[in-house]
LUMLO-169093 format. One line per field, with one value per residue (C-alpha): residue number from 1; residue in three letters; x, y, z. Coordinates in steps of 0.05 Angstrom, whole numbers, plus 5000, padded with zeros to 4 digits. Layout:
REM LUMLO-169093
seq c(NUM  ...) $
type c(ALA  ...) $
xx c(X  ...) $
yy c(Y  ...) $
zz c(Z  ...) $
//
This chain:
REM LUMLO-169093
seq c(1  2  3  4  5  6  7  8  9  10  11  12  13  14  15  16  17  18  19  20  21  22  23  24  25  26  27  28  29  30  31  32  33  34  35  36  37  38  39  40  41  42  43  44  45  46  47  48  49  50  51  52  53  54  55  56  57  58  59  60  61  62  63  64  65  66  67  68  69  70  71  72  73  74  75  76  77  78  79  80  81  82  83  84  85  86  87  88  89  90  91  92  93  94  95  96  97  98  99  100  101  102  103  104  105  106  107  108  109  110  111  112  113  114  115  116  117  118  119  120  121  122  123  124  125  126  127  128  129  130  131  132  133  134  135  136  137  138  139  140  141  142  143  144  145  146  147  148  149  150  151  152  153  154  155  156  157  158  159  160  161  162  163  164  165  166  167  168  169  170  171  172  173  174  175  176  177  178  179  180  181  182  183  184  185  186  187  188  189  190  191  192  193  194  195  196  197  198  199  200  201  202  203  204  205  206  207  208  209  210  211  212  213  214  215  216  217  218  219  220  221  222  223  224  225  226  227  228  229  230  231  232  233  234  235  236  237  238  239  240  241  242  243  244  245  246  247  248  249  250  251  252  253  254  255  256  257  258  259  260  261  262  263  264  265  266  267  268  269  270  271  272  273  274  275  276  277  278  279  280  281  282  283  284  285  286  287  288  289  290  291  292  293  294  295  296  297  298  299  300  301  302  303  304  305  306  307  308  309  310  311  312  313  314  315  316  317  318  319  320  321  322  323  324  325  326  327  328  329  330  331  332  333  334  335  336  337  338  339  340  341  342  343  344  345  346  347  348  349  350  351  352  353  354  355  356  357  358  359  360  361  362  363  364  365  366  367  368  369  370  371  372  373  374  375  376  377  378  379  380  381  382  383  384  385  386  387  388  389  390  391  392  393  394  395  396  397  398  399  400  401  402  403  404  405  406  407  408  409  410  411  412  413  414  415  416  417  418  419  420  421  422  423  424  425  426  427  428  429  430  431  432  433  434  435  436  437  438  439  440  441  442  443  444  445  446  447  448  449  450  451  452  453  454  455  456  457  458  459  460  461  462  463  464  465  466  467  468  469  470  471  472  473  474  475  476  477  478  479  480  481  482  483  484  485  486  487  488  489  490  491  492  493  494  495  496  497  498  499  500  501  502  503  504  505  506  507  508  509  510  511  512  513  514  515  516  517  518  519  520  521  522  523  524  525  526  527  528  529  530  531  532  533  534  535  536  537  538  539) $
type c(MET  GLN  GLN  SER  MET  MET  GLN  ARG  PRO  LEU  LEU  ILE  SER  ALA  LEU  ILE  GLU  PHE  ALA  GLU  ALA  ASN  HIS  GLY  ASP  THR  GLU  ILE  VAL  SER  ARG  ARG  VAL  GLU  GLY  ASP  ILE  HIS  ARG  TYR  THR  TYR  ARG  ASP  ALA  ASN  ARG  ARG  ALA  LYS  GLN  LEU  ALA  ASN  ALA  LEU  LYS  HIS  LEU  GLY  VAL  LYS  VAL  GLY  ASP  ARG  VAL  GLY  THR  LEU  ALA  TRP  ASN  GLY  TYR  ARG  HIS  PHE  GLU  ILE  TYR  TYR  GLY  VAL  SER  GLY  MET  GLY  ALA  ILE  THR  HIS  THR  ILE  ASN  PRO  ARG  LEU  PHE  PRO  GLU  GLN  ILE  ALA  TYR  ILE  ILE  ASN  HIS  ALA  GLU  ASP  GLY  TYR  LEU  PHE  PHE  ASP  LEU  THR  PHE  LEU  PRO  LEU  VAL  GLU  ALA  LEU  ALA  PRO  LYS  LEU  PRO  THR  ILE  LYS  ALA  PHE  ILE  ALA  MET  THR  ASP  ARG  GLY  HIS  MET  PRO  ASP  ALA  LYS  LEU  SER  ASN  LEU  LEU  CYS  TYR  GLU  ASP  LEU  ILE  SER  ALA  GLU  ALA  ALA  ASP  PHE  GLU  TRP  PRO  PRO  LEU  ASP  GLU  ASN  THR  PRO  SER  GLY  LEU  CYS  TYR  THR  SER  GLY  THR  THR  GLY  ASN  PRO  LYS  GLY  VAL  LEU  TYR  THR  HIS  ARG  SER  THR  ILE  TYR  HIS  THR  TYR  ALA  ALA  MET  SER  PRO  GLU  ALA  PHE  CYS  LEU  SER  SER  ARG  ASP  VAL  VAL  LEU  PRO  VAL  VAL  PRO  MET  PHE  HIS  VAL  ASN  ALA  TRP  GLY  THR  PRO  TYR  ILE  CYS  ALA  ALA  ALA  GLY  ALA  LYS  LEU  VAL  PHE  PRO  GLY  PRO  ALA  LEU  ASP  GLY  ALA  SER  LEU  TYR  ALA  LEU  PHE  GLU  GLY  GLU  GLY  VAL  THR  MET  SER  ALA  GLY  VAL  PRO  THR  VAL  TRP  MET  GLY  LEU  LEU  SER  TYR  VAL  LYS  SER  SER  ASN  LEU  LYS  PHE  SER  THR  PHE  LYS  GLU  THR  VAL  ILE  GLY  GLY  SER  ALA  CYS  PRO  PRO  ALA  MET  ILE  LYS  SER  PHE  GLU  HIS  GLU  PHE  GLY  VAL  ASN  VAL  VAL  HIS  ALA  TRP  GLY  MET  THR  GLU  MET  SER  PRO  LEU  GLY  THR  MET  CYS  ARG  LEU  LYS  LEU  LYS  HIS  GLN  THR  MET  SER  ALA  GLU  GLN  GLN  ASP  ALA  VAL  LYS  ALA  ARG  GLN  GLY  ARG  ALA  ILE  PHE  GLY  VAL  GLU  MET  LYS  ILE  VAL  ASP  ASP  GLU  GLY  ARG  THR  LEU  PRO  ASN  ASP  GLY  LYS  ALA  ALA  GLY  ASP  LEU  MET  VAL  ARG  GLY  PRO  TRP  VAL  VAL  ASP  ARG  TYR  PHE  LYS  ASP  GLU  LYS  SER  ALA  LEU  VAL  ASP  GLY  TRP  PHE  ALA  THR  GLY  ASP  VAL  ALA  ASN  ILE  ASP  ALA  ASP  GLY  TYR  MET  GLN  ILE  THR  ASP  ARG  SER  LYS  ASP  VAL  ILE  LYS  SER  GLY  GLY  GLU  TRP  ILE  SER  SER  ILE  ASP  LEU  GLU  ASN  ILE  ALA  VAL  SER  HIS  PRO  SER  VAL  PHE  GLU  ALA  ALA  VAL  ILE  GLY  VAL  PRO  HIS  PRO  LYS  TRP  ASP  GLU  ARG  PRO  LEU  VAL  LEU  ALA  VAL  LEU  LYS  PRO  ASN  THR  THR  LEU  THR  ARG  ASP  GLU  LEU  ILE  LYS  PHE  TYR  ASP  GLY  LYS  ILE  ALA  LYS  TRP  MET  VAL  PRO  ASP  ASP  VAL  VAL  PHE  LEU  ASP  LYS  LEU  PRO  HIS  THR  ALA  THR  GLY  LYS  LEU  LEU  LYS  THR  GLN  LEU  ARG  GLU  ASP  TYR  LYS  ASN  PHE  LYS  LEU  PRO  ALA) $
xx c(5190  5255  5258  5257  5259  5313  5311  5328  5311  5263  5306  5297  5368  5344  5296  5350  5397  5341  5326  5400  5407  5343  5327  5394  5386  5315  5312  5299  5282  5279  5262  5314  5307  5364  5315  5341  5321  5367  5370  5404  5387  5373  5445  5469  5421  5446  5519  5506  5464  5523  5569  5520  5520  5596  5594  5544  5585  5645  5603  5588  5516  5499  5443  5380  5403  5352  5369  5320  5300  5265  5262  5219  5211  5278  5336  5377  5318  5311  5384  5373  5314  5360  5427  5402  5354  5400  5457  5410  5394  5324  5300  5258  5220  5193  5134  5158  5086  5076  5082  5156  5141  5115  5176  5223  5182  5186  5261  5275  5227  5260  5329  5354  5429  5434  5386  5386  5349  5333  5354  5281  5279  5343  5306  5266  5328  5365  5306  5301  5375  5382  5324  5352  5404  5411  5431  5505  5506  5459  5469  5448  5423  5461  5530  5587  5568  5499  5519  5485  5516  5480  5477  5495  5562  5556  5535  5557  5549  5513  5554  5620  5600  5587  5638  5693  5667  5674  5613  5633  5590  5564  5491  5489  5446  5401  5345  5283  5249  5301  5267  5276  5232  5197  5138  5097  5022  5000  4983  4918  4900  4959  5031  5046  5058  5114  5101  5164  5165  5210  5244  5195  5133  5158  5173  5106  5072  5112  5091  5018  5019  5049  4997  4945  4891  4931  4979  4986  5055  5105  5170  5127  5102  5126  5106  5104  5089  5056  5045  5107  5162  5152  5079  5081  5138  5100  5051  5108  5121  5197  5197  5142  5174  5242  5209  5171  5227  5183  5212  5207  5194  5202  5169  5210  5178  5138  5069  5028  4985  5031  5095  5062  5031  5099  5130  5071  5076  5152  5168  5110  5080  5029  5011  5010  4986  4966  4914  4851  4876  4934  4890  4843  4900  4921  4850  4837  4900  4887  4814  4829  4885  4843  4895  4892  4937  4973  5002  4971  4923  4914  4919  4912  4876  4875  4892  4820  4756  4759  4696  4656  4657  4733  4729  4680  4723  4786  4752  4699  4735  4808  4806  4846  4824  4817  4833  4805  4850  4849  4902  4937  5007  4994  4984  5047  4997  4956  4893  4844  4844  4781  4788  4728  4713  4694  4620  4625  4650  4580  4552  4535  4586  4541  4538  4614  4624  4582  4629  4691  4667  4678  4747  4753  4770  4825  4889  4916  4948  4897  4836  4779  4715  4666  4640  4587  4598  4599  4653  4605  4620  4569  4546  4579  4514  4534  4485  4508  4560  4609  4680  4730  4781  4842  4899  4956  5032  5044  4995  5022  5024  5048  5073  5147  5172  5104  5103  5028  4997  4954  4909  4841  4836  4888  4856  4875  4818  4826  4781  4740  4666  4651  4607  4629  4586  4579  4636  4683  4681  4690  4665  4687  4625  4664  4719  4687  4702  4672  4604  4548  4501  4432  4371  4401  4418  4485  4498  4560  4599  4634  4568  4548  4617  4614  4547  4572  4635  4593  4562  4597  4613  4644  4719  4724  4677  4679  4618  4618  4567  4549  4508  4432  4385  4338  4376  4444  4481  4463  4506  4541  4573  4638  4650  4704  4679  4716  4745  4695  4634  4576  4531  4483  4468  4398  4422  4472  4422  4371  4424  4417  4344  4333  4405  4399  4344  4311  4330  4403  4404  4451  4420  4467  4526  4586  4630  4705  4766  4802  4797  4850  4886  4929  5002  4980  4928  4865  4813  4831  4763  4788  4804  4738  4698  4736  4725  4650  4633  4590  4559  4485  4443  4383  4317) $
yy c(5253  5263  5256  5325  5312  5285  5212  5209  5145  5149  5125  5121  5149  5214  5224  5225  5266  5317  5318  5332  5386  5423  5404  5381  5410  5384  5338  5263  5246  5174  5141  5086  5014  5033  5080  5150  5201  5207  5268  5281  5309  5288  5307  5258  5204  5208  5205  5144  5109  5115  5086  5028  5018  5014  4964  4920  4923  4899  4842  4821  4846  4856  4886  4845  4813  4813  4844  4832  4876  4860  4930  4985  5055  5089  5125  5062  5029  5093  5088  5015  5037  5082  5048  4980  5002  5058  5010  4966  4912  4899  4922  4865  4890  4832  4837  4811  4803  4743  4673  4650  4596  4648  4693  4635  4618  4691  4698  4632  4646  4714  4683  4741  4743  4788  4804  4869  4869  4913  4887  4875  4817  4782  4723  4714  4717  4667  4619  4626  4626  4550  4550  4605  4574  4634  4684  4698  4744  4777  4851  4880  4951  4982  5007  4967  4989  4957  4893  4833  4768  4730  4657  4676  4657  4704  4768  4838  4906  4959  5019  4982  4961  5031  5070  5034  5060  5125  5167  5180  5125  5143  5121  5079  5101  5040  5023  5051  4982  4952  4919  4960  4933  4869  4863  4801  4797  4778  4708  4698  4643  4602  4624  4699  4724  4771  4837  4863  4939  4976  5043  5067  5044  5073  5142  5145  5125  5179  5233  5215  5204  5273  5310  5356  5304  5251  5263  5336  5342  5400  5421  5456  5389  5345  5273  5215  5151  5104  5053  5009  5010  4935  4946  4964  5013  5053  5070  5104  5158  5149  5166  5219  5258  5259  5286  5338  5356  5344  5332  5258  5232  5156  5126  5062  5005  5049  5054  5062  5124  5158  5148  5171  5232  5253  5252  5287  5345  5346  5347  5389  5334  5361  5297  5222  5157  5090  5036  5043  4997  5044  5105  5070  5069  5141  5167  5128  5157  5230  5225  5191  5241  5301  5323  5360  5363  5429  5418  5352  5373  5313  5237  5187  5124  5059  4986  4971  5012  5070  5070  5135  5143  5149  5201  5242  5236  5260  5317  5342  5330  5344  5384  5332  5322  5249  5227  5157  5117  5049  5007  4940  4911  4896  4971  4998  5011  5073  5068  5120  5180  5212  5287  5331  5369  5442  5427  5392  5454  5482  5417  5406  5370  5309  5307  5316  5259  5214  5228  5219  5150  5127  5104  5161  5175  5143  5183  5200  5138  5089  5067  5031  4995  4947  4885  4832  4757  4753  4807  4860  4932  4960  5034  5085  5103  5093  5035  4978  4935  4890  4863  4919  4918  4964  4979  5029  5037  5017  4958  4887  4848  4781  4758  4747  4681  4668  4664  4669  4738  4759  4800  4789  4822  4872  4887  4865  4835  4864  4815  4874  4886  4960  5013  5077  5139  5190  5232  5173  5162  5088  5052  4982  4945  4883  4834  4784  4729  4769  4786  4753  4717  4714  4688  4704  4776  4805  4839  4883  4862  4930  4968  4926  4936  5011  5014  4971  5013  5077  5053  5091  5026  4987  4991  4944  4897  4844  4815  4748  4703  4639  4581  4586  4528  4573  4635  4602  4654  4706  4761  4750  4809  4796  4857  4883  4934  4995  4993  5005  5000  4951  4930  4872  4832  4860  4932  4926  4892  4946  4998  4977  4999  5052  5050  4991  4949  4903  4840  4859  4868  4817  4756  4751  4783  4752  4796  4780  4807  4818  4804  4771  4813  4799  4820  4886  4903  4879  4836  4763  4739  4672  4653  4680  4641  4578  4590  4602  4556  4513  4572  4562  4624  4635  4608) $
zz c(4182  4219  4295  4327  4402  4447  4465  4539  4577  4636  4694  4770  4779  4748  4807  4860  4816  4806  4881  4896  4842  4861  4933  4959  5029  5039  5099  5103  5175  5201  5266  5267  5291  5338  5373  5355  5303  5242  5197  5131  5062  4991  4975  5027  5003  4932  4955  4998  4945  4898  4951  4957  4882  4882  4940  4904  4840  4879  4907  4836  4829  4756  4715  4725  4790  4847  4914  4971  5030  5096  5124  5152  5125  5136  5103  5090  5056  5015  4993  4972  4929  4889  4894  4871  4816  4794  4778  4737  4789  4816  4885  4913  4974  5017  5064  5132  5155  5109  5136  5139  5088  5040  5051  5036  4974  4950  4961  4926  4869  4858  4865  4907  4911  4973  5029  5067  5133  5192  5260  5279  5231  5253  5285  5221  5178  5222  5217  5142  5124  5116  5067  5021  4975  4928  4982  4980  5040  5090  5102  5170  5159  5217  5239  5269  5340  5334  5297  5329  5351  5296  5276  5204  5175  5116  5152  5129  5161  5118  5143  5136  5066  5040  5080  5043  4976  4936  4919  4847  4817  4748  4741  4676  4617  4620  4572  4605  4598  4644  4705  4768  4823  4843  4890  4905  4918  4988  4966  5005  4956  4930  4925  4919  4849  4828  4792  4758  4749  4700  4701  4649  4686  4752  4722  4687  4753  4789  4740  4746  4822  4838  4796  4829  4816  4853  4911  4894  4925  4922  4955  5008  5035  5091  5077  5126  5089  5140  5084  5087  5035  5030  5009  4934  4943  4996  4940  4903  4956  4957  4883  4884  4941  4906  4843  4882  4930  4990  5059  5078  5148  5157  5219  5223  5262  5310  5279  5343  5352  5403  5362  5297  5331  5360  5290  5258  5307  5316  5241  5217  5174  5124  5087  5098  5067  5095  5104  5148  5203  5220  5221  5271  5320  5309  5313  5376  5408  5391  5413  5479  5493  5471  5420  5354  5292  5281  5210  5185  5129  5083  5081  5025  5049  5009  5013  5031  5030  5079  5122  5113  5189  5187  5132  5173  5236  5201  5165  5213  5279  5259  5194  5155  5084  5064  4993  4981  4934  4900  4867  4866  4867  4794  4782  4815  4852  4838  4796  4823  4871  4898  4891  4884  4820  4815  4814  4881  4917  4926  4953  5026  5070  5070  4994  4989  5040  4995  4936  4978  5000  4928  4907  4857  4785  4744  4744  4675  4645  4673  4634  4669  4650  4681  4646  4658  4662  4585  4580  4554  4575  4624  4627  4672  4706  4779  4785  4741  4777  4741  4741  4740  4684  4676  4629  4626  4622  4695  4695  4695  4630  4658  4725  4739  4709  4677  4601  4598  4593  4652  4607  4577  4508  4530  4597  4668  4709  4779  4815  4842  4830  4820  4790  4754  4751  4694  4722  4723  4798  4812  4874  4895  4917  4936  4917  4869  4920  4978  4947  4987  4940  4972  4934  4867  4888  4908  4975  4984  5046  5043  5049  5110  5142  5133  5168  5226  5238  5237  5303  5360  5397  5339  5328  5268  5231  5177  5141  5107  5075  5112  5085  5087  5067  5028  5006  4991  5034  5086  5118  5185  5221  5259  5303  5351  5402  5425  5496  5553  5508  5505  5448  5438  5375  5370  5379  5322  5275  5291  5274  5201  5198  5145  5122  5074  5042  5094  5056  5060  5136  5168  5200  5259  5297  5331  5376  5375  5411  5345  5271  5227  5176  5115  5112  5080  5133  5097  5131  5121  5099  5073  5144  5170  5117  5137  5211  5203  5145  5192  5229  5244  5233  5279  5252) $
//
């Protein structure tokens, strides 16, 4: 039968073109590294992204070339997202919170030709430069008046670079399977791995992520992505907001509670997204300052399991709806979002909170299942726990420069242990490597951590398994207390009474000044397990 529908490629450049055509005067607001607040529109962003594309073309950047960024959330980074990918090159966002050795490995593995950086990262760039043979030039994301006196022989100025170019660049009609973006995993075990996104996968992800069952964004929203643009493309928000026509507010490097609150209130932010560790700081600030939110109505929380106590605090103290989410770098990143169904509307607040503590249902495009050690599919009964497997059009097939498929019978093994209930709500019970194996039974470290942080004196907690002569492993709580509070080991252990089976109650508690985190804000349990591998539990 003859083809009856138009064949138009799914391209990232179409997003910024759409935003200009339909929401051209909608603001993009940025707190700059230079210290001030910058304002412009989607129309301005598209014009400058085209100037950037022209500049890169004149520098010799071609389709498929990798262009790196070490940058915060801001308008120039936004322009790079569209200017680089739109011309057919690959936007490689690099997490500056990784170890310098890992950053050098990532840049060299990607073979980045150019590296854009915010001034914050100049010392890092200067230290790394001799180890980066593929970099032809470093581009400081600032204007001539703020150019640093840098120890870099091949240093260019961003504003000089684009101001010399015309804005009449014609976005090329690329094949939609052309690679567009490159993100690396955090590499907590071994070297980071690259995940290469395409225009097609990014547009499909954008369609699904902006739907009512996911981010539920529209042109009436004001979105402040706290999640960094170097962390899986800020969960897709730079693309989703352009497609929805939402006002964007970029926080730059100032992610402390006071700075975020000032932007939330000053710009009328309605929606945000970020990891639990950032929200701890914001909640602590607004509580200690006796403040409220006037426009902030919803936040998406992911990256690691959101403690139920945090959900309750946002919703019952501040009227901010929390949408629990789960995903991975290998998934672009969204896999699930936890929005309530119609039947949940008549439930009590406590029952709704229990649903919201789960990571949620798959968004359209993602398929999920759990399997046992033999690869057999387990039932979706909310009880059986197994290895979580996923597949979909924005899920990785193979890692960058790896000829071997990353799939098992067409499915990607996430490394998470989870259960799925009859309504499709998935709950991560642990990372497979973090499950505590005690006497042949599994104990969820996440469950024990959630109970610990629900204690009014506990700011943050991690639970790991430590060796036990009889039971193989037993749980150890590592806790950080809130300022001006006291708590004893026995008091915290007693706090578990009635909240979990007795045999799961932790054997001991260690109080620390702080806990280590990965470059993406997750608890660094590999370090904790190493630090406490010889810990002696009480008899």
